[in-house]
ZADO-300013 format. One record per residue (C-alpha): residue number from 1; residue in one letter; z, y, x. Coordinates in steps of 0.1 Angstrom, whole numbers. Layout:
NUM  A  Z  Y  X .
...
% end
This chain:
1  X  -227  400  44 .
2  X  -253  398  16 .
3  X  -239  394  -19 .
4  X  -250  366  -42 .
5  X  -277  374  -67 .
6  X  -265  365  -102 .
7  X  -299  363  -119 .
8  X  -306  330  -137 .
9  X  -328  304  -121 .
10  X  -353  293  -148 .
11  X  -367  264  -127 .
12  X  -335  244  -130 .
13  X  -325  254  -166 .
14  X  -340  240  -197 .
15  X  -350  266  -222 .
16  X  -325  253  -248 .
17  X  -296  254  -224 .
18  X  -270  282  -227 .
19  X  -264  301  -195 .
20  X  -229  314  -187 .
21  X  -226  337  -158 .
22  X  -195  340  -138 .
23  X  -185  359  -108 .
24  X  -168  340  -80 .
25  X  -156  351  -46 .
26  X  -165  328  -18 .
27  X  -149  326  16 .
28  X  -171  342  42 .
29  X  -176  309  61 .
30  X  -188  292  29 .
31  X  -211  320  19 .
32  X  -225  321  55 .
33  X  -232  284  55 .
34  X  -248  285  21 .
35  X  -271  314  32 .
36  X  -281  295  64 .
37  X  -288  264  43 .
38  X  -310  284  19 .
39  X  -329  300  48 .
40  X  -336  266  63 .
41  X  -344  249  29 .
42  X  -365  273  9 .
43  X  -368  249  -21 .
44  X  -330  255  -26 .
45  X  -312  286  -38 .
46  X  -276  296  -44 .
47  X  -278  285  -81 .
48  X  -291  251  -74 .
49  X  -265  246  -47 .
50  X  -236  256  -69 .
51  X  -248  237  -100 .
52  X  -253  205  -79 .
53  X  -219  210  -63 .
54  X  -200  215  -95 .
55  X  -218  187  -113 .
56  X  -213  164  -84 .
57  X  -176  172  -82 .
58  X  -171  166  -119 .
59  X  -190  133  -117 .
60  X  -168  122  -88 .
61  X  -137  130  -108 .
62  X  -148  107  -135 .
63  X  -164  131  -160 .
64  X  -193  111  -176 .
65  X  -219  130  -196 .
66  X  -256  124  -198 .
67  X  -265  161  -196 .
68  X  -243  166  -166 .
69  X  -259  136  -148 .
70  X  -294  151  -156 .
71  X  -283  184  -142 .
72  X  -270  169  -111 .
73  X  -300  147  -104 .
74  X  -324  175  -114 .
75  X  -308  198  -89 .
76  X  -306  172  -61 .
77  X  -342  161  -64 .
78  X  -360  191  -79 .
79  X  -366  174  -112 .
80  X  -368  191  -146 .
81  X  -359  167  -174 .
82  X  -374  173  -208 .
83  X  -360  157  -239 .
% end
């Protein structure tokens, strides 16, 4: 199975944002599904998927933050918000 690439995705991040890298192990089924999704949707990558998933999860759990909302919407709709 191909390992995740941990380089930062500059199309999603604002230049002023801090990037914190972390290593995480994924179950094989989840990694396979993510790989298949990226192959079928070339405008998505693993960073965009993970950022959208984490931001969406936090928003669903009631965490309200304008920057988080911008990140989520930006990832879901390929938008880059400038201040």
